[in-house]
C-alpha positions as CSV (number, residue, x, y, z in Angstrom):
1,X,84.6,95.3,133.1
2,X,86.8,97.9,131.4
3,X,87.9,96.7,128.0
4,X,90.8,98.3,126.2
5,X,90.6,97.8,122.4
6,X,94.0,98.6,120.8
7,X,94.3,97.2,117.3
8,X,96.5,97.8,114.3
9,X,94.9,98.5,110.9
10,X,93.4,95.5,109.0
11,X,95.5,96.0,105.9
12,X,93.4,96.7,102.8
13,X,90.1,96.8,104.6
14,X,90.0,98.9,107.8
15,X,92.1,101.6,109.5
16,X,93.0,101.0,113.1
17,X,90.3,103.4,114.2
18,X,87.7,101.6,112.1
19,X,88.7,98.3,113.5
20,X,88.6,99.5,117.1
21,X,85.1,100.9,116.6
22,X,83.9,97.7,115.0
23,X,85.2,95.6,118.0
24,X,83.7,98.1,120.5
25,X,80.3,98.0,118.7
26,X,80.3,94.2,118.8
27,X,81.4,94.0,122.4
28,X,78.7,96.4,123.5
29,X,76.0,94.4,121.8
30,X,76.8,91.4,124.0
31,X,77.9,93.2,127.1
32,X,76.3,96.7,127.3
33,X,77.4,97.2,130.9
34,X,81.1,97.0,130.1
35,X,83.1,100.1,129.4
36,X,84.9,99.8,126.0
37,X,87.8,102.2,125.5
38,X,89.3,102.4,122.0
39,X,93.0,103.2,121.4
40,X,93.9,102.7,117.7
41,X,97.6,101.9,117.2
42,X,100.3,101.5,114.5
43,X,103.6,99.8,114.2
44,X,105.3,101.9,111.6
45,X,103.1,100.9,108.6
46,X,100.0,102.6,107.3
47,X,98.4,104.7,110.0
48,X,101.7,105.6,111.7
49,X,101.3,109.3,111.1
50,X,97.6,109.4,111.9
51,X,98.0,107.7,115.2
52,X,100.9,110.0,116.2
53,X,99.0,113.1,115.1
54,X,96.3,112.3,117.8
55,X,99.0,111.6,120.4
56,X,101.1,114.7,119.7
57,X,98.7,117.7,119.9
58,X,101.4,120.2,119.1
59,X,102.5,118.5,115.9
60,X,101.8,119.9,112.5
61,X,101.0,118.0,109.3
62,X,103.1,118.9,106.2
63,X,102.0,117.9,102.7
64,X,104.6,117.0,100.0
65,X,104.2,116.5,96.2
66,X,106.1,113.2,95.7
67,X,105.6,110.0,93.7
68,X,104.2,106.5,94.2
69,X,106.0,103.2,93.9
70,X,105.7,103.4,90.1
71,X,106.8,107.0,89.8
72,X,103.4,108.6,89.4
73,X,102.6,111.9,91.2
74,X,101.0,111.5,94.7
75,X,100.6,113.8,97.7
76,X,101.9,112.6,101.1
77,X,101.7,113.9,104.6
78,X,104.3,113.8,107.3
79,X,104.2,115.1,110.8
80,X,106.5,117.8,112.3
81,X,106.8,118.0,116.1
82,X,109.5,120.5,117.0
83,X,112.7,119.4,115.3
84,X,111.4,115.9,114.7
85,X,109.7,114.8,111.5
86,X,107.6,111.6,111.6
87,X,107.4,110.1,108.2
88,X,105.3,107.1,107.1
89,X,107.1,105.2,104.3
90,X,103.9,103.7,103.0
91,X,102.6,107.2,102.2
92,X,104.9,107.2,99.1
93,X,105.7,103.5,98.6
94,X,102.8,101.7,100.1
95,X,101.2,98.6,98.7
96,X,97.8,100.3,99.0
97,X,98.8,102.8,96.3
98,X,98.9,100.1,93.6
99,X,96.2,98.0,92.0
100,X,96.8,94.2,92.4
101,X,97.9,93.9,88.8
102,X,100.5,96.6,89.2
103,X,102.3,95.0,92.1
104,X,105.8,93.9,91.0
105,X,108.7,94.6,93.4
106,X,111.2,94.2,90.5
107,X,109.9,97.6,89.3
108,X,108.7,99.5,92.3
109,X,110.8,102.2,93.9
110,X,111.3,104.0,97.2
111,X,112.3,107.2,95.4
112,X,109.1,109.0,96.7
113,X,110.1,108.4,100.3
114,X,113.4,110.1,99.6
115,X,111.6,113.2,98.3
116,X,109.6,113.4,101.6
117,X,112.8,112.9,103.7
118,X,114.6,115.6,101.7
119,X,111.7,118.0,102.2
120,X,111.8,117.5,106.0
121,X,115.5,117.9,106.1
122,X,115.6,121.1,103.9
123,X,112.8,122.6,106.1
124,X,114.9,122.2,109.3
125,X,114.2,118.8,110.8
126,X,117.0,117.6,112.9
127,X,115.6,114.1,113.6
128,X,113.7,111.8,111.2
129,X,111.6,109.0,112.6
130,X,110.6,106.9,109.5
131,X,107.9,104.3,110.0
132,X,108.6,101.2,107.9
133,X,105.8,98.9,106.9
134,X,103.2,98.2,104.3
135,X,105.5,98.8,101.3
136,X,105.2,97.7,97.7
137,X,108.9,97.8,97.3
138,X,111.9,95.5,97.5
139,X,114.7,97.8,96.3
140,X,116.7,97.9,99.6
141,X,116.0,101.6,99.7
142,X,118.0,102.3,96.6
143,X,115.4,104.7,95.2
144,X,115.4,106.7,98.5
145,X,119.2,106.9,98.4
146,X,119.0,108.3,94.9
147,X,116.5,110.9,95.9
148,X,118.8,112.0,98.7
149,X,121.7,112.6,96.4
150,X,123.6,109.4,95.8
151,X,124.3,108.2,92.3
152,X,123.8,104.5,91.6
153,X,125.6,103.6,88.4
154,X,125.9,100.6,86.1
155,X,129.1,99.4,84.5
156,X,128.9,102.0,81.7
157,X,128.5,104.8,84.2
158,X,124.8,105.3,83.4
159,X,122.3,105.9,86.2
160,X,120.6,102.7,87.4
161,X,116.9,102.4,86.6
162,X,114.5,102.1,89.6
163,X,113.3,98.8,91.1
164,X,114.6,95.8,93.0
165,X,115.1,93.8,89.8
166,X,118.1,95.9,88.5
167,X,120.2,96.2,91.7
168,X,122.6,93.4,90.7
169,X,123.7,95.7,87.8
170,X,124.8,98.4,90.2
171,X,128.6,98.8,89.7
172,X,129.3,102.0,91.7
173,X,127.7,104.3,94.3
174,X,129.0,107.8,94.1
175,X,128.4,111.1,95.8
176,X,127.1,111.9,99.3
177,X,123.6,111.8,100.8
178,X,122.3,115.2,101.6
179,X,121.2,114.4,105.1
180,X,122.9,117.3,106.8
181,X,123.8,115.2,109.8
182,X,120.2,114.6,110.9
183,X,119.5,111.8,113.4
184,X,117.6,109.0,111.6
185,X,115.5,106.4,113.3
186,X,114.0,103.4,111.4
187,X,110.7,102.7,113.2
188,X,110.3,99.1,111.9
189,X,107.3,96.8,112.1
190,X,109.5,93.7,111.9
191,X,113.0,92.7,113.1
192,X,113.9,90.8,109.9
193,X,117.4,91.0,108.3
194,X,117.8,92.0,104.7
195,X,118.5,88.6,103.3
196,X,117.6,84.9,103.9
197,X,114.4,83.0,104.6
198,X,113.2,85.7,107.0
199,X,114.5,88.6,105.0
200,X,112.8,91.2,102.7
201,X,112.4,89.0,99.7
202,X,111.3,85.6,100.9
203,X,109.3,86.7,103.9
204,X,107.5,89.6,102.3
205,X,108.0,89.5,98.6
206,X,105.0,87.3,97.8
207,X,102.5,89.7,99.3
208,X,104.0,92.4,97.1
209,X,103.5,90.5,93.8
210,X,106.7,88.4,93.6
211,X,106.4,84.7,93.1
212,X,108.2,81.7,91.5
213,X,111.5,82.6,89.9
214,X,111.1,86.3,90.8
215,X,112.0,85.5,94.5
216,X,115.5,84.0,94.0
217,X,116.1,86.7,91.3
218,X,115.3,89.5,93.7
219,X,117.3,87.8,96.5
220,X,120.4,87.7,94.4
221,X,119.9,91.3,93.3
222,X,119.6,92.5,96.9
223,X,122.6,90.4,97.9
224,X,124.8,91.9,95.2
225,X,123.7,95.4,96.0
226,X,124.2,94.9,99.7
227,X,127.7,93.8,99.3
228,X,128.6,96.8,97.2
229,X,126.7,99.3,99.4
230,X,128.4,98.0,102.6
231,X,131.8,98.2,101.0
232,X,131.2,101.7,99.7
233,X,129.1,103.3,102.4
234,X,129.4,101.0,105.4
235,X,128.8,99.7,107.9
236,X,129.8,96.2,107.0
237,X,127.2,93.8,108.3
238,X,124.3,96.4,108.0
239,X,122.3,93.8,106.0
240,X,122.3,91.4,109.0
241,X,121.0,93.9,111.5
242,X,117.5,93.4,112.9
243,X,115.1,95.5,110.9
244,X,117.3,95.7,107.8
245,X,114.7,93.8,105.8
246,X,111.8,96.0,106.9
247,X,109.8,97.6,104.0
248,X,111.6,95.8,101.3
249,X,115.1,96.6,102.7
250,X,114.4,100.3,103.6
251,X,115.8,99.6,107.0
252,X,119.1,98.6,105.4
253,X,119.3,101.9,103.5
254,X,118.6,103.9,106.6
255,X,121.4,102.0,108.4
256,X,123.8,102.9,105.5
257,X,122.9,106.5,106.3
258,X,123.9,106.1,109.9
259,X,120.4,105.4,111.2
260,X,119.4,103.2,114.1
261,X,116.4,101.0,114.6
262,X,113.6,101.3,117.1
263,X,110.4,99.2,117.3
264,X,107.7,101.1,115.6
265,X,105.1,99.4,117.7
266,X,107.0,100.3,120.9
267,X,107.5,103.9,119.8
268,X,103.8,104.4,119.0
269,X,102.6,102.6,122.2
270,X,104.8,104.9,124.3
271,X,103.5,108.0,122.5
272,X,99.8,107.2,123.1
273,X,100.3,106.0,126.7
274,X,99.5,102.4,126.1
275,X,101.1,101.2,129.4
276,X,98.8,103.4,131.6
277,X,95.8,102.4,129.5
278,X,96.5,98.7,130.0
279,X,97.0,99.1,133.7
280,X,93.5,100.7,133.9
281,X,91.9,97.8,132.0
282,X,90.5,94.5,133.0
283,X,90.8,93.0,129.5
284,X,92.9,94.0,126.5
285,X,91.9,93.3,122.9
286,X,94.2,93.8,120.0
287,X,94.1,92.7,116.4
288,X,95.2,93.0,112.8
289,X,94.3,91.7,109.4
290,X,96.5,88.6,109.4
291,X,97.8,87.2,112.6
292,X,100.7,84.9,111.6
293,X,104.4,84.2,112.1
294,X,105.2,87.8,110.9
295,X,103.2,89.1,113.8
296,X,105.7,87.7,116.3
297,X,108.6,89.5,114.6
298,X,108.0,93.0,116.0
299,X,104.5,93.8,114.9
300,X,101.9,95.5,117.0
301,X,99.8,92.6,118.3
302,X,102.8,91.0,119.9
303,X,103.8,94.3,121.5
304,X,100.3,94.9,123.0
305,X,100.1,91.3,124.2
306,X,103.5,91.6,125.9
307,X,102.4,94.8,127.6
308,X,99.2,93.2,128.8
309,X,101.1,90.2,130.2
310,X,103.5,92.5,132.1
311,X,100.5,94.0,133.9
312,X,98.8,90.6,134.4
313,X,95.9,91.5,132.1
314,X,94.4,88.9,129.8
315,X,94.8,89.8,126.1
316,X,92.8,88.6,123.1
317,X,93.6,88.9,119.4
318,X,90.7,89.4,117.0
319,X,92.1,89.1,113.4
320,X,90.8,88.9,109.9
321,X,92.6,85.6,109.5
322,X,95.0,83.7,111.7
323,X,97.6,81.0,111.3
324,X,98.4,80.9,115.0
325,X,96.1,79.4,117.6
326,X,97.9,80.5,120.7
327,X,100.7,82.6,122.1
328,X,102.1,82.6,125.7
329,X,101.0,86.2,126.2
330,X,97.5,85.6,124.9
331,X,94.2,84.4,126.4
332,X,92.8,83.6,123.0
333,X,93.1,84.1,119.2
334,X,89.9,84.5,117.1
335,X,89.4,85.2,113.4
336,X,86.6,86.5,111.2
337,X,87.6,83.9,108.6
338,X,87.0,81.1,111.2
339,X,83.7,82.6,112.2
340,X,82.3,83.0,108.7
341,X,83.9,80.0,107.1
342,X,86.0,81.4,104.3
343,X,88.3,84.3,103.4
344,X,85.8,85.4,100.8
345,X,83.0,85.7,103.4
346,X,85.4,87.6,105.7
347,X,86.3,90.1,103.0
348,X,82.8,90.6,101.8
349,X,82.0,93.0,104.6
350,X,85.0,93.3,106.9
351,X,83.5,95.8,109.4
352,X,80.3,93.7,109.9
353,X,82.4,90.5,110.2
354,X,84.7,91.9,112.8
355,X,81.7,93.4,114.7
356,X,80.0,89.9,114.7
357,X,83.3,88.3,115.9
358,X,83.6,90.7,118.8
359,X,80.0,90.1,119.8
360,X,80.5,86.3,119.8
361,X,83.7,86.5,121.8
362,X,82.1,88.9,124.3
363,X,79.2,86.4,124.8
364,X,81.7,83.6,125.5
365,X,84.1,85.6,127.7
366,X,84.1,84.7,131.4
367,X,85.1,87.5,133.8
Protein backbone atom coordinates (compact mmCIF):
# COMPACT_ATOMS: atom_id res chain seq x y z
CA UNK A 1 0.00 0.00 0.00
CA UNK A 2 0.94 3.63 -0.48
CA UNK A 3 0.22 5.62 2.68
CA UNK A 4 -0.01 9.42 2.63
CA UNK A 5 0.71 10.90 6.06
CA UNK A 6 -0.46 14.53 6.13
CA UNK A 7 -0.86 15.85 9.69
CA UNK A 8 -1.01 19.27 11.28
CA UNK A 9 1.24 20.15 14.21
CA UNK A 10 0.45 18.62 17.61
CA UNK A 11 0.27 21.94 19.46
CA UNK A 12 2.83 22.28 22.20
CA UNK A 13 4.51 18.93 21.54
CA UNK A 14 5.39 18.28 17.88
CA UNK A 15 5.68 20.18 14.64
CA UNK A 16 3.75 18.80 11.67
CA UNK A 17 7.00 17.38 10.25
CA UNK A 18 7.84 15.64 13.55
CA UNK A 19 4.33 14.21 13.80
CA UNK A 20 4.47 12.94 10.21
CA UNK A 21 7.82 11.26 10.84
CA UNK A 22 6.52 9.62 14.04
CA UNK A 23 3.49 8.18 12.25
CA UNK A 24 5.65 6.96 9.36
CA UNK A 25 8.09 5.27 11.76
CA UNK A 26 5.31 3.45 13.58
CA UNK A 27 3.60 2.37 10.39
CA UNK A 28 6.84 0.99 8.94
CA UNK A 29 7.46 -1.09 12.06
CA UNK A 30 4.22 -2.96 11.49
CA UNK A 31 4.09 -2.90 7.69
CA UNK A 32 7.60 -2.51 6.25
CA UNK A 33 6.47 -3.33 2.72
CA UNK A 34 4.12 -0.33 2.55
CA UNK A 35 5.34 2.98 1.13
CA UNK A 36 4.82 5.82 3.60
CA UNK A 37 4.90 9.34 2.11
CA UNK A 38 4.98 12.29 4.52
CA UNK A 39 3.40 15.66 3.70
CA UNK A 40 3.37 17.98 6.75
CA UNK A 41 0.60 20.58 6.60
CA UNK A 42 -0.73 23.66 8.40
CA UNK A 43 -4.04 25.49 8.57
CA UNK A 44 -2.88 29.03 9.30
CA UNK A 45 -1.56 28.43 12.81
CA UNK A 46 2.01 27.58 13.87
CA UNK A 47 3.93 25.96 11.01
CA UNK A 48 2.13 27.95 8.30
CA UNK A 49 5.28 29.72 7.08
CA UNK A 50 7.48 26.61 7.38
CA UNK A 51 5.11 24.49 5.27
CA UNK A 52 4.78 27.17 2.59
CA UNK A 53 8.55 27.72 2.54
CA UNK A 54 8.98 24.11 1.37
CA UNK A 55 6.13 24.41 -1.14
CA UNK A 56 7.31 27.71 -2.67
CA UNK A 57 10.98 27.21 -3.65
CA UNK A 58 11.38 30.78 -4.91
CA UNK A 59 10.15 32.37 -1.68
CA UNK A 60 12.53 34.23 0.64
CA UNK A 61 12.35 34.42 4.43
CA UNK A 62 12.48 37.85 6.03
CA UNK A 63 13.21 38.35 9.73
CA UNK A 64 11.62 41.18 11.71
CA UNK A 65 12.32 42.55 15.19
CA UNK A 66 8.89 42.64 16.78
CA UNK A 67 7.25 41.87 20.14
CA UNK A 68 5.47 38.94 21.74
CA UNK A 69 1.91 38.97 23.22
CA UNK A 70 3.20 40.73 26.35
CA UNK A 71 5.26 43.31 24.48
CA UNK A 72 8.66 41.68 24.95
CA UNK A 73 11.18 41.71 22.07
CA UNK A 74 11.07 38.70 19.77
CA UNK A 75 12.23 37.92 16.24
CA UNK A 76 9.75 36.59 13.71
CA UNK A 77 10.03 35.34 10.14
CA UNK A 78 7.63 35.87 7.29
CA UNK A 79 7.81 34.64 3.71
CA UNK A 80 8.06 36.81 0.61
CA UNK A 81 7.12 35.27 -2.73
CA UNK A 82 7.04 37.91 -5.45
CA UNK A 83 4.63 40.61 -4.32
CA UNK A 84 2.95 38.32 -1.77
CA UNK A 85 3.95 38.19 1.88
CA UNK A 86 2.91 35.13 3.89
CA UNK A 87 2.72 35.97 7.59
CA UNK A 88 2.08 33.65 10.51
CA UNK A 89 0.24 35.54 13.26
CA UNK A 90 1.47 33.08 15.88
CA UNK A 91 5.06 34.17 15.19
CA UNK A 92 4.33 37.34 17.18
CA UNK A 93 1.23 36.56 19.22
CA UNK A 94 1.31 32.78 19.57
CA UNK A 95 0.37 30.89 22.69
CA UNK A 96 3.68 29.02 22.49
CA UNK A 97 5.53 32.27 23.24
CA UNK A 98 4.15 32.40 26.79
CA UNK A 99 4.61 30.27 29.85
CA UNK A 100 1.36 28.80 31.20
CA UNK A 101 1.34 31.25 34.13
CA UNK A 102 1.64 34.21 31.72
CA UNK A 103 -1.45 33.38 29.69
CA UNK A 104 -4.12 36.02 30.19
CA UNK A 105 -6.07 37.27 27.14
CA UNK A 106 -7.16 40.32 29.11
CA UNK A 107 -3.55 41.55 28.78
CA UNK A 108 -2.11 40.00 25.62
CA UNK A 109 -1.85 42.00 22.40
CA UNK A 110 -1.56 41.54 18.65
CA UNK A 111 0.65 44.63 18.31
CA UNK A 112 3.60 42.48 17.23
CA UNK A 113 1.69 41.15 14.24
CA UNK A 114 1.03 44.71 13.13
CA UNK A 115 4.79 45.37 13.16
CA UNK A 116 5.37 42.40 10.83
CA UNK A 117 2.55 43.46 8.50
CA UNK A 118 3.87 47.03 8.39
CA UNK A 119 7.36 45.77 7.53
CA UNK A 120 6.01 43.70 4.65
CA UNK A 121 3.97 46.63 3.34
CA UNK A 122 6.81 49.14 3.60
CA UNK A 123 9.09 46.71 1.74
CA UNK A 124 6.81 46.50 -1.25
CA UNK A 125 4.36 43.67 -0.63
CA UNK A 126 1.11 44.15 -2.55
CA UNK A 127 -0.68 41.16 -1.03
CA UNK A 128 -0.67 39.93 2.57
CA UNK A 129 -1.74 36.39 3.36
CA UNK A 130 -1.95 36.24 7.15
CA UNK A 131 -2.29 32.83 8.75
CA UNK A 132 -4.52 32.98 11.82
CA UNK A 133 -4.32 30.37 14.56
CA UNK A 134 -2.56 29.39 17.74
CA UNK A 135 -2.80 32.87 19.25
CA UNK A 136 -2.55 33.88 22.90
CA UNK A 137 -4.71 36.93 22.26
CA UNK A 138 -8.35 37.96 22.47
CA UNK A 139 -8.12 41.65 21.55
CA UNK A 140 -10.07 41.59 18.25
CA UNK A 141 -6.88 42.68 16.50
CA UNK A 142 -6.86 46.04 18.30
CA UNK A 143 -3.12 45.89 18.91
CA UNK A 144 -2.45 45.16 15.25
CA UNK A 145 -4.64 48.09 14.19
CA UNK A 146 -2.65 50.37 16.49
CA UNK A 147 0.66 49.21 15.01
CA UNK A 148 -0.71 49.95 11.54
CA UNK A 149 -1.46 53.56 12.44
CA UNK A 150 -4.93 53.77 13.95
CA UNK A 151 -5.38 55.51 17.32
CA UNK A 152 -7.65 53.78 19.83
CA UNK A 153 -8.65 56.33 22.49
CA UNK A 154 -10.54 56.26 25.77
CA UNK A 155 -13.09 58.88 26.85
CA UNK A 156 -10.32 61.26 27.99
CA UNK A 157 -8.52 61.08 24.65
CA UNK A 158 -5.70 58.95 26.02
CA UNK A 159 -4.35 55.99 24.09
CA UNK A 160 -6.00 52.74 25.06
CA UNK A 161 -3.74 50.21 26.83
CA UNK A 162 -3.16 46.86 25.15
CA UNK A 163 -5.18 43.70 25.74
CA UNK A 164 -8.70 42.39 25.30
CA UNK A 165 -9.75 43.42 28.80
CA UNK A 166 -9.76 47.16 28.10
CA UNK A 167 -11.61 47.25 24.78
CA UNK A 168 -14.90 48.31 26.34
CA UNK A 169 -13.17 51.58 27.35
CA UNK A 170 -12.49 52.45 23.70
CA UNK A 171 -14.46 55.63 22.96
CA UNK A 172 -13.00 56.61 19.59
CA UNK A 173 -10.94 55.25 16.71
CA UNK A 174 -9.04 57.91 14.81
CA UNK A 175 -6.65 58.07 11.89
CA UNK A 176 -6.08 55.79 8.94
CA UNK A 177 -4.39 52.42 8.70
CA UNK A 178 -1.17 52.58 6.69
CA UNK A 179 -1.95 49.63 4.48
CA UNK A 180 -1.23 51.38 1.16
CA UNK A 181 -4.10 49.61 -0.57
CA UNK A 182 -2.59 46.12 -0.26
CA UNK A 183 -4.79 43.09 -0.74
CA UNK A 184 -5.33 41.32 2.59
CA UNK A 185 -6.32 37.69 3.00
CA UNK A 186 -7.13 36.19 6.38
CA UNK A 187 -6.09 32.54 6.14
CA UNK A 188 -8.10 31.23 9.06
CA UNK A 189 -8.04 27.87 10.81
CA UNK A 190 -11.68 28.22 11.93
CA UNK A 191 -14.90 29.73 10.55
CA UNK A 192 -16.09 31.14 13.87
CA UNK A 193 -17.73 34.57 14.20
CA UNK A 194 -16.31 37.11 16.63
CA UNK A 195 -19.00 36.79 19.30
CA UNK A 196 -21.30 34.17 20.78
CA UNK A 197 -20.87 30.59 21.98
CA UNK A 198 -18.74 29.68 18.95
CA UNK A 199 -16.85 32.97 18.90
CA UNK A 200 -13.39 34.07 19.92
CA UNK A 201 -13.96 34.26 23.66
CA UNK A 202 -16.15 31.32 24.61
CA UNK A 203 -14.78 28.86 22.06
CA UNK A 204 -11.07 29.60 22.42
CA UNK A 205 -10.59 31.82 25.48
CA UNK A 206 -10.20 28.97 27.99
CA UNK A 207 -7.18 27.51 26.19
CA UNK A 208 -5.56 30.97 26.35
CA UNK A 209 -5.93 31.30 30.11
CA UNK A 210 -9.40 32.83 30.47
CA UNK A 211 -11.88 31.19 32.81
CA UNK A 212 -14.76 31.95 35.15
CA UNK A 213 -15.81 35.61 35.16
CA UNK A 214 -13.08 36.49 32.68
CA UNK A 215 -15.08 34.97 29.84
CA UNK A 216 -18.26 37.12 30.05
CA UNK A 217 -16.03 40.13 30.82
CA UNK A 218 -14.03 39.59 27.62
CA UNK A 219 -17.16 38.90 25.58
CA UNK A 220 -18.71 42.20 26.67
CA UNK A 221 -15.44 44.00 25.96
CA UNK A 222 -15.22 42.59 22.43
CA UNK A 223 -18.88 43.31 21.79
CA UNK A 224 -18.53 46.97 22.74
CA UNK A 225 -15.39 47.37 20.64
CA UNK A 226 -16.96 45.63 17.65
CA UNK A 227 -19.94 47.96 17.68
CA UNK A 228 -17.70 51.04 17.72
CA UNK A 229 -15.25 49.66 15.15
CA UNK A 230 -17.97 48.70 12.68
CA UNK A 231 -19.61 52.10 13.05
CA UNK A 232 -16.29 53.91 12.59
CA UNK A 233 -14.42 51.76 10.09
CA UNK A 234 -17.03 49.42 8.61
CA UNK A 235 -18.30 47.19 7.30
CA UNK A 236 -21.30 46.75 9.56
CA UNK A 237 -21.72 43.04 10.24
CA UNK A 238 -18.00 42.26 10.02
CA UNK A 239 -18.15 40.62 13.45
CA UNK A 240 -20.64 38.06 12.14
CA UNK A 241 -18.58 36.95 9.14
CA UNK A 242 -17.07 33.43 9.18
CA UNK A 243 -13.53 33.68 10.46
CA UNK A 244 -14.02 36.95 12.36
CA UNK A 245 -13.35 35.09 15.60
CA UNK A 246 -10.15 33.44 14.40
CA UNK A 247 -7.01 34.12 16.48
CA UNK A 248 -8.91 35.98 19.18
CA UNK A 249 -10.72 38.22 16.71
CA UNK A 250 -7.81 39.00 14.38
CA UNK A 251 -10.05 37.97 11.51
CA UNK A 252 -12.46 40.75 12.50
CA UNK A 253 -9.69 43.37 12.41
CA UNK A 254 -8.53 42.20 8.99
CA UNK A 255 -12.11 42.48 7.71
CA UNK A 256 -12.19 46.07 9.03
CA UNK A 257 -9.12 46.71 6.87
CA UNK A 258 -10.93 45.43 3.78
CA UNK A 259 -9.56 41.90 3.95
CA UNK A 260 -11.32 38.73 2.93
CA UNK A 261 -11.22 35.22 4.32
CA UNK A 262 -9.80 32.05 2.81
CA UNK A 263 -9.46 28.70 4.49
CA UNK A 264 -5.89 28.44 5.73
CA UNK A 265 -6.10 24.68 5.43
CA UNK A 266 -7.32 24.85 1.84
CA UNK A 267 -4.72 27.44 0.87
CA UNK A 268 -1.90 25.34 2.30
CA UNK A 269 -3.23 22.10 0.81
CA UNK A 270 -3.39 23.70 -2.63
CA UNK A 271 0.15 25.06 -2.29
CA UNK A 272 1.69 21.68 -1.43
CA UNK A 273 -0.34 19.70 -3.99
CA UNK A 274 -2.39 17.66 -1.54
CA UNK A 275 -5.02 16.73 -4.14
CA UNK A 276 -2.52 14.92 -6.37
CA UNK A 277 -0.88 13.26 -3.37
CA UNK A 278 -4.23 11.92 -2.15
CA UNK A 279 -5.09 10.63 -5.61
CA UNK A 280 -1.81 8.65 -5.66
CA UNK A 281 -2.40 7.09 -2.22
CA UNK A 282 -4.29 4.01 -1.05
CA UNK A 283 -4.78 5.33 2.48
CA UNK A 284 -4.57 8.83 3.96
CA UNK A 285 -3.61 9.56 7.56
CA UNK A 286 -3.96 12.99 9.14
CA UNK A 287 -3.87 14.18 12.70
CA UNK A 288 -3.47 16.95 15.26
CA UNK A 289 -2.98 17.33 18.97
CA UNK A 290 -6.65 17.53 19.87
CA UNK A 291 -9.36 16.27 17.53
CA UNK A 292 -12.62 17.82 18.76
CA UNK A 293 -15.54 20.02 17.76
CA UNK A 294 -13.16 22.84 16.79
CA UNK A 295 -11.53 20.50 14.27
CA UNK A 296 -14.73 20.45 12.23
CA UNK A 297 -14.90 24.26 11.94
CA UNK A 298 -12.26 24.73 9.23
CA UNK A 299 -9.20 23.05 10.71
CA UNK A 300 -6.79 20.90 8.77
CA UNK A 301 -7.90 17.37 9.69
CA UNK A 302 -11.40 17.99 8.35
CA UNK A 303 -9.96 19.47 5.13
CA UNK A 304 -7.73 16.44 4.54
CA UNK A 305 -10.60 14.05 5.32
CA UNK A 306 -12.83 15.86 2.84
CA UNK A 307 -10.17 15.63 0.14
CA UNK A 308 -9.68 11.92 0.78
CA UNK A 309 -13.41 11.33 0.60
CA UNK A 310 -13.63 13.17 -2.72
CA UNK A 311 -11.11 10.71 -4.18
CA UNK A 312 -12.70 7.68 -2.55
CA UNK A 313 -9.70 7.10 -0.30
CA UNK A 314 -10.09 5.96 3.32
CA UNK A 315 -8.78 8.46 5.86
CA UNK A 316 -7.70 7.95 9.46
CA UNK A 317 -7.12 10.53 12.19
CA UNK A 318 -4.34 9.89 14.70
CA UNK A 319 -4.54 12.48 17.47
CA UNK A 320 -3.03 13.19 20.83
CA UNK A 321 -6.53 13.16 22.28
CA UNK A 322 -9.99 13.02 20.74
CA UNK A 323 -13.52 13.93 21.77
CA UNK A 324 -14.91 12.59 18.49
CA UNK A 325 -15.26 8.91 17.74
CA UNK A 326 -16.26 9.24 14.12
CA UNK A 327 -16.91 11.54 11.17
CA UNK A 328 -18.63 10.81 7.83
CA UNK A 329 -15.37 11.32 5.91
CA UNK A 330 -13.26 9.16 8.23
CA UNK A 331 -12.53 5.45 8.40
CA UNK A 332 -11.42 5.78 12.02
CA UNK A 333 -10.29 8.06 14.83
CA UNK A 334 -7.51 6.97 17.21
CA UNK A 335 -5.74 8.79 20.04
CA UNK A 336 -2.53 8.43 22.00
CA UNK A 337 -4.46 9.18 25.19
CA UNK A 338 -6.78 6.25 24.55
CA UNK A 339 -3.83 3.97 23.80
CA UNK A 340 -1.80 4.91 26.88
CA UNK A 341 -4.67 5.43 29.29
CA UNK A 342 -4.26 9.05 30.38
CA UNK A 343 -3.34 12.53 29.13
CA UNK A 344 -0.31 12.50 31.42
CA UNK A 345 1.03 9.32 29.83
CA UNK A 346 0.40 10.72 26.35
CA UNK A 347 2.31 13.92 27.14
CA UNK A 348 5.24 12.16 28.82
CA UNK A 349 6.83 11.24 25.46
CA UNK A 350 4.58 12.47 22.63
CA UNK A 351 6.75 11.22 19.77
CA UNK A 352 7.04 7.70 21.21
CA UNK A 353 3.32 7.65 21.97
CA UNK A 354 2.32 8.66 18.45
CA UNK A 355 4.78 6.16 16.96
CA UNK A 356 3.28 3.36 19.06
CA UNK A 357 -0.25 4.40 18.10
CA UNK A 358 0.63 4.32 14.39
CA UNK A 359 2.20 0.87 14.81
CA UNK A 360 -0.93 -0.45 16.53
CA UNK A 361 -3.27 1.01 13.90
CA UNK A 362 -1.10 -0.37 11.09
CA UNK A 363 -1.23 -3.89 12.58
CA UNK A 364 -5.01 -3.70 12.74
CA UNK A 365 -5.57 -2.12 9.33
CA UNK A 366 -7.21 -4.33 6.72
CA UNK A 367 -6.26 -3.52 3.10
